[in-house]
N, C-alpha and C positions, 0 to 999 in steps of 0.2 A: 568730343575732347581729343586733342592731339597727344598721341603717346611719345614717350621719350625716344623710342626707336625711330618714329617717323620724323621727329625733330632732327635727330642725327642724320637721317637720310636727306632731309630737305637741306640741312646745312652742308652736307657733302655735295649735293647737286648744285647749290648756290655757289659754292667755292669752286667747283669745277667750271661753272659757267663764268665766273669771275676770271678764272685763270684763261680760259679760252679767249675772252674778250680782251683782256688787258695784259696778258702775258705774265700774270703773277704765278710763276711756277711754284713758289713756295707754298701758296694756298693749297694746291692740289695735294701734296703728300700729307699735310696736316689733316685735311678733311678725310682723305683715304685711311689714314691711321686711326681716326676716330669713328668712322662709319660703322655703325652697328653696336657701338658700345654704349654704356649708360651715362657717359660724360655729356653734360648739357652742350647745346650748340654754341653758346656764348664762349665756352672755354676755347673752341677753335679760333674764334675771332681774337681773343686775348693772346693767343699764341702767335699771331701774325708777326712777321719780321718787319723791320724798318721799311724796306722797299714796298712790301705789300700795304703797309699803312699809308705810305706816301701815295701810292696808286688808288687807294680807297678814298683818301681825302680828295684827290683830283677828280675821281669818278663822281663822287658825291657833290662836288662843286659844280661839275658840269650838269648833273641832273637837275639842278635848280634853275636851269635856263628858263627865262620867261616869267619868273616870279617877279612881282612888282617892286618898284622903288618906293620907300616910305621913309620920310625924315625921321630919325631916331629908331627905325624899325630893326627888329632882331627876331622875326618870326616868319612863317611861311605867308603870313598876311602882307608881308612887305619888309624890305631890308634897306639899310643904308650901307655904306662901304664897310664900315668896321663891324656892323651887326652881322652882315653876311659871313665875314670871315670867322667871327666868333661862333656863329651858328654851325657853320660847316665843321670846324674843328671839335665843337662840343659833340656833334652827332656822328661824325665819321671816324673818330679817332678813339680806339679802345683804351689808350693810355690816358685820355682825358687831360691833356695839357690845359692849364688855366690860361685863357686868352684874355688879355686886357680889352676894354671896351672902346677905347678911342685909337685912332691911326697913330697918334703920337706915341702913346704907350706901347702899343703893338710893335712899333718901329724899334723899341728898345729891347724887345724880347728876342731870345734865340741867337744863333749863330749868324754872323754876316757871311752872305755868299759873295765871293770876291769878284766874280765877273758873270755876265750874262750866260757865257758858255758853260758855266759850272751849274746852272739852274737844274733842278730836278722836280718832277711833279710833287705838288703839296707845298713847295716854297711859297712864301708870301712875298709878292713884288710890290714895291712902293713907288709912288710918283709925287713929284713936287712941281706945282705949276707957277710958284712964285720964286723958285730957285732956292729956297731955303729948307724948311722942314717939310717932310712928306705930309700931305693932305688927302691922299687917296691911295687905295690898295686893291689888290686882287690876288687870286690863287692860281699859281702856274700850273698848267696841265700838261706841258710838254710841247714840243715842235713849234716853239715861239708863240704858243697860245696861252692865254690866261682868261679866267672868268672873274667878272666884277660887277658891281651894281652901278648902273649909270642912270640917267633920268629915264631911260627906256626899260629899267628893271635889270635882271641879271642877264648879262649878254657875254658872248665869247668875243674877245679882242685879240688882235695880232700885236705882239710885243715889237716886231720889227718895223711897224709903220713909223713914218716920221713924227706923228703926234705923240704916240707913246714912248718911242725911243728917246725923244728930246726931253720929256718929262721924267724919264726913269731915274729914280733916286737910290736904287739898291734893292736888295733882297735879303730875307731872312729865313733860316731853316729852323723850324721847330721840332723836326723829327730827326733825331741823330741816327 
Protein backbone atom coordinates (compact mmCIF):
# COMPACT_ATOMS: atom_id res chain seq x y z
CA UNK A 1 0.00 0.00 0.00
CA UNK A 2 1.31 3.45 -0.93
CA UNK A 3 1.67 5.91 1.93
CA UNK A 4 0.59 9.55 1.77
CA UNK A 5 4.22 10.62 2.09
CA UNK A 6 5.33 8.53 -0.88
CA UNK A 7 2.36 9.87 -2.89
CA UNK A 8 3.54 13.40 -2.13
CA UNK A 9 7.07 12.49 -3.15
CA UNK A 10 5.82 10.91 -6.41
CA UNK A 11 3.72 14.00 -7.12
CA UNK A 12 6.71 16.26 -6.54
CA UNK A 13 8.90 14.10 -8.81
CA UNK A 14 6.23 14.07 -11.51
CA UNK A 15 5.77 17.82 -11.33
CA UNK A 16 9.52 18.36 -11.57
CA UNK A 17 9.72 16.04 -14.58
CA UNK A 18 6.77 17.85 -16.16
CA UNK A 19 8.51 21.16 -15.50
CA UNK A 20 11.79 19.99 -16.99
CA UNK A 21 10.15 18.61 -20.12
CA UNK A 22 7.62 21.31 -20.82
CA UNK A 23 8.86 24.41 -19.06
CA UNK A 24 6.01 24.58 -16.58
CA UNK A 25 7.91 26.60 -14.04
CA UNK A 26 4.78 27.04 -11.99
CA UNK A 27 4.43 23.28 -11.43
CA UNK A 28 7.77 23.04 -9.63
CA UNK A 29 7.14 25.49 -6.78
CA UNK A 30 3.70 24.01 -6.07
CA UNK A 31 5.17 20.52 -5.86
CA UNK A 32 8.11 21.64 -3.76
CA UNK A 33 5.83 23.51 -1.37
CA UNK A 34 3.76 20.39 -0.80
CA UNK A 35 6.48 17.72 -0.78
CA UNK A 36 6.48 15.85 2.50
CA UNK A 37 3.14 17.24 3.64
CA UNK A 38 -0.04 15.29 4.24
CA UNK A 39 -1.83 17.10 1.42
CA UNK A 40 -2.96 14.63 -1.27
CA UNK A 41 -1.12 14.66 -4.60
CA UNK A 42 -4.28 15.68 -6.47
CA UNK A 43 -4.34 18.98 -4.56
CA UNK A 44 -1.12 19.93 -6.36
CA UNK A 45 -2.77 19.29 -9.72
CA UNK A 46 -5.83 21.35 -8.76
CA UNK A 47 -3.59 24.31 -7.94
CA UNK A 48 -2.01 24.42 -11.40
CA UNK A 49 -2.25 27.79 -13.09
CA UNK A 50 -3.80 28.31 -16.53
CA UNK A 51 -0.47 28.03 -18.41
CA UNK A 52 0.33 24.73 -16.70
CA UNK A 53 -3.16 23.41 -17.47
CA UNK A 54 -2.77 24.40 -21.14
CA UNK A 55 0.56 22.59 -21.31
CA UNK A 56 -0.92 19.57 -19.57
CA UNK A 57 -3.77 19.42 -22.11
CA UNK A 58 -1.29 19.71 -25.00
CA UNK A 59 1.00 17.06 -23.52
CA UNK A 60 -1.91 14.67 -22.94
CA UNK A 61 -3.21 15.25 -26.48
CA UNK A 62 0.24 14.32 -27.85
CA UNK A 63 0.49 11.26 -25.60
CA UNK A 64 -2.45 9.67 -27.43
CA UNK A 65 -0.61 9.67 -30.78
CA UNK A 66 -1.28 6.42 -32.60
CA UNK A 67 -4.62 5.63 -30.95
CA UNK A 68 -7.06 4.44 -33.64
CA UNK A 69 -9.86 6.24 -35.42
CA UNK A 70 -13.35 4.94 -34.69
CA UNK A 71 -16.57 6.50 -35.94
CA UNK A 72 -18.38 7.92 -32.90
CA UNK A 73 -15.44 6.88 -30.69
CA UNK A 74 -14.60 8.66 -27.48
CA UNK A 75 -12.35 6.18 -25.65
CA UNK A 76 -8.86 4.72 -25.87
CA UNK A 77 -10.32 1.99 -28.11
CA UNK A 78 -10.83 4.65 -30.78
CA UNK A 79 -11.76 8.29 -31.32
CA UNK A 80 -13.48 10.50 -33.80
CA UNK A 81 -12.45 14.18 -33.95
CA UNK A 82 -14.87 15.57 -31.38
CA UNK A 83 -14.62 12.49 -29.15
CA UNK A 84 -10.83 12.93 -28.97
CA UNK A 85 -11.12 16.58 -27.94
CA UNK A 86 -13.75 15.78 -25.35
CA UNK A 87 -11.67 12.89 -23.98
CA UNK A 88 -8.46 14.94 -23.71
CA UNK A 89 -10.18 17.83 -21.94
CA UNK A 90 -11.99 15.49 -19.57
CA UNK A 91 -8.84 13.60 -18.59
CA UNK A 92 -6.11 16.28 -18.68
CA UNK A 93 -7.86 19.29 -17.24
CA UNK A 94 -8.38 19.45 -13.47
CA UNK A 95 -11.02 22.17 -13.82
CA UNK A 96 -13.17 19.72 -15.81
CA UNK A 97 -14.58 22.07 -18.42
CA UNK A 98 -17.75 20.52 -19.83
CA UNK A 99 -16.97 19.84 -23.47
CA UNK A 100 -19.78 19.39 -25.97
CA UNK A 101 -19.80 16.21 -28.06
CA UNK A 102 -19.98 17.57 -31.63
CA UNK A 103 -17.61 19.83 -33.56
CA UNK A 104 -20.45 22.31 -34.25
CA UNK A 105 -21.24 22.65 -30.55
CA UNK A 106 -17.56 22.71 -29.54
CA UNK A 107 -17.04 25.61 -31.97
CA UNK A 108 -19.59 27.63 -30.00
CA UNK A 109 -17.71 27.13 -26.70
CA UNK A 110 -14.99 29.33 -25.24
CA UNK A 111 -13.31 32.52 -26.33
CA UNK A 112 -12.42 33.11 -29.97
CA UNK A 113 -8.68 33.27 -30.68
CA UNK A 114 -8.32 36.23 -33.05
CA UNK A 115 -5.43 35.02 -35.20
CA UNK A 116 -3.11 32.06 -35.68
CA UNK A 117 -0.25 34.02 -34.16
CA UNK A 118 -2.22 34.19 -30.89
CA UNK A 119 -2.64 30.41 -30.55
CA UNK A 120 -1.54 28.83 -27.28
CA UNK A 121 -1.06 25.16 -26.37
CA UNK A 122 -4.41 23.63 -25.49
CA UNK A 123 -6.43 25.83 -27.86
CA UNK A 124 -8.86 23.94 -30.07
CA UNK A 125 -8.32 24.60 -33.79
CA UNK A 126 -11.24 24.17 -36.18
CA UNK A 127 -11.36 23.43 -39.89
CA UNK A 128 -14.01 23.71 -42.58
CA UNK A 129 -13.68 21.84 -45.84
CA UNK A 130 -16.96 23.15 -47.25
CA UNK A 131 -16.19 26.82 -46.59
CA UNK A 132 -19.04 27.09 -44.11
CA UNK A 133 -19.29 25.49 -40.69
CA UNK A 134 -16.36 23.68 -39.08
CA UNK A 135 -16.48 19.91 -39.46
CA UNK A 136 -13.08 18.96 -38.05
CA UNK A 137 -10.93 20.02 -35.09
CA UNK A 138 -7.71 19.31 -33.22
CA UNK A 139 -5.74 20.45 -30.18
CA UNK A 140 -2.95 22.96 -30.74
CA UNK A 141 0.32 21.99 -29.04
CA UNK A 142 2.60 24.86 -30.07
CA UNK A 143 5.09 25.61 -32.85
CA UNK A 144 2.44 25.31 -35.59
CA UNK A 145 1.54 21.74 -34.60
CA UNK A 146 -1.72 20.21 -33.50
CA UNK A 147 -2.98 16.72 -32.77
CA UNK A 148 -6.17 15.43 -34.31
CA UNK A 149 -7.86 12.20 -35.30
CA UNK A 150 -7.68 11.37 -38.99
CA UNK A 151 -8.43 8.08 -40.72
CA UNK A 152 -4.92 7.06 -39.57
CA UNK A 153 -5.83 7.63 -35.91
CA UNK A 154 -4.40 10.31 -33.63
CA UNK A 155 -1.68 12.10 -35.59
CA UNK A 156 0.46 15.21 -35.32
CA UNK A 157 -0.28 17.72 -38.06
CA UNK A 158 1.35 20.98 -39.17
CA UNK A 159 -1.00 23.95 -39.17
CA UNK A 160 1.09 25.88 -41.69
CA UNK A 161 0.75 23.34 -44.53
CA UNK A 162 -1.34 24.37 -47.54
CA UNK A 163 -3.97 21.70 -46.77
CA UNK A 164 -4.63 22.76 -43.16
CA UNK A 165 -4.11 26.52 -43.50
CA UNK A 166 -6.60 26.66 -46.39
CA UNK A 167 -9.26 24.85 -44.32
CA UNK A 168 -8.52 26.74 -41.06
CA UNK A 169 -11.80 28.17 -39.72
CA UNK A 170 -10.60 29.57 -36.39
CA UNK A 171 -9.75 28.55 -32.86
CA UNK A 172 -11.26 28.63 -29.40
CA UNK A 173 -9.65 28.98 -26.00
CA UNK A 174 -11.32 27.03 -23.23
CA UNK A 175 -8.70 27.67 -20.55
CA UNK A 176 -8.68 31.31 -19.45
